[in-house]
N, C-alpha and C positions, 0 to 999 in steps of 0.2 A: 581685107577686113573692115567690115563696118562696124563703124560706133555706135555706140546708144541711142544719140539722139539720130542716127538715119533710121535706126530703124523704128524708135519712136516716128519719124516724118511720115515713113514708109506703112505705118499704123496707121496715120492721118490719113495716109491716100487710098490705102485700102475701105477706110469708114468715109472718105467721099464719095469713091466710086460704087460703095453702098448705098449712099443717100440717094446717088443722079436716079439705081435702079431701084429701088423702093420708090422713089420720088412716082410716079404714075399711082401705083397702088394705093399708096396714102391719097393722093389726091382723090379717087374713083371711090376707094371702098370705104376711108374712112370720116373721109368730109363729104364725099356726094358731088364732089367741084364739076362733075361733068352735067349733072343736072342742073346745077347751078348755070351755068354756060350760056347754058341753052335760054335762059332766058334775056339775056343780054342779047342787045342788038347785031349784025351782024357781024361788022365793023370790030366793035367792043368785044365780041367772041374771036374773032384772029388774036388782038392785041393781047386777050389774055393767055389765049393757048401759046403764043408767039412767048411772052414773057416766062411763063412757062417753062417754057421750051428752053430759055435761056438761064432760068435757074439749071434745070437739070444739065445742061451743057457744059455750063461755068463748075456746077460741083464734079463733072468726070474731068473733064480738063485741067483742074487743080490737083483730082487725084491721083491723074496720068502724070500730071508734072513730078509731084512730091513721088512715086515712086519709082522712076524714071531720073529723075533728074535728082533726088536725095543731098547729096554733099554738094551740087551746086547752090545751095540753098543756104548754104551755110559758111559760104566759103567768102565771108565779106565782102562782096565785088556792089559794085552800083544797084546792076543790074537784082542780085541778092536782096538789096534794101529795099529795091521798088517793088519786088515780087512778091518777097514777103509780107510788105507793107501793105500791097493791096487783096493779099489774101486773108490776112488780118483784121484790117476791115472790113470784108467781107462777112467773115465770120462774128463782127464783134456787133455791125451792125444789125445780122440777122438776127440774134439774140436781144439786141436792146426792141430790137422791133415787136421779136417775138411775145417777148415779157412786158412790155410795155401797150400794143396796139393789140393785140390777138386776144379773140374771147374763144382760151383755150376749156374754160366751161363747155363749150358746145361740142366735145368730143365728142361721141359714143362711150358709155360708162361700161362697154365691155373690159374684163380683165386683161385681155389683149393687147387693146389697143391700149390701156393707163400703161400696160410694160413696154409698149411700144413708144409712148411717149417720152416717160422719165426714159429711157434708150437713147432715144432719138437726143433727148435738149442733152443727156449727158455725150454725148458723139459731136455735137454743135459747142457745147463749151467745150470739150478737146480741142475741138479745130482753134476754136478764136483762140487759148492759152497757149496751144503752141504755135501757132503763126506770128501770137504778139511776143512772144517771146523769142524767136527767128529773129523778127523784125528788128529786135532790141538791138540783141549779139551784132548783129549784121552791121547794125546804124553805129555800136560802140566801135567795132572792127574796123571800119571806115573811118572814123575820125580818129582812133587811138592809135 
């Protein structure tokens, strides 16, 4: 029988996989990313595309880890501390960069994109809070 926290982790995992799947659509349709990338020199195009794939891959991998290994992410082991700390830093960093540096006013004003922006921000905050709490709990378990 799974605990409520395991379900919360699995929900987070599903959300992270969703962000990985929807990421190309957001880049292409919402941000017109591919048109902007074409303006760069070839090497810079490839670097930008590679970093985009890294982001997509990390989101997918973190989601898969959460779904498959939910109990292991709360067992207080050094690996649980390290992994939840890494994922927490990733999502907290994502939120900080997005809210402090991204010109979100440039998102098209269509209602579907506004709803999507709010939904994605809720997901990002959920991930950041979830993994930060898991990290703190694992750290506590490790040293007490």
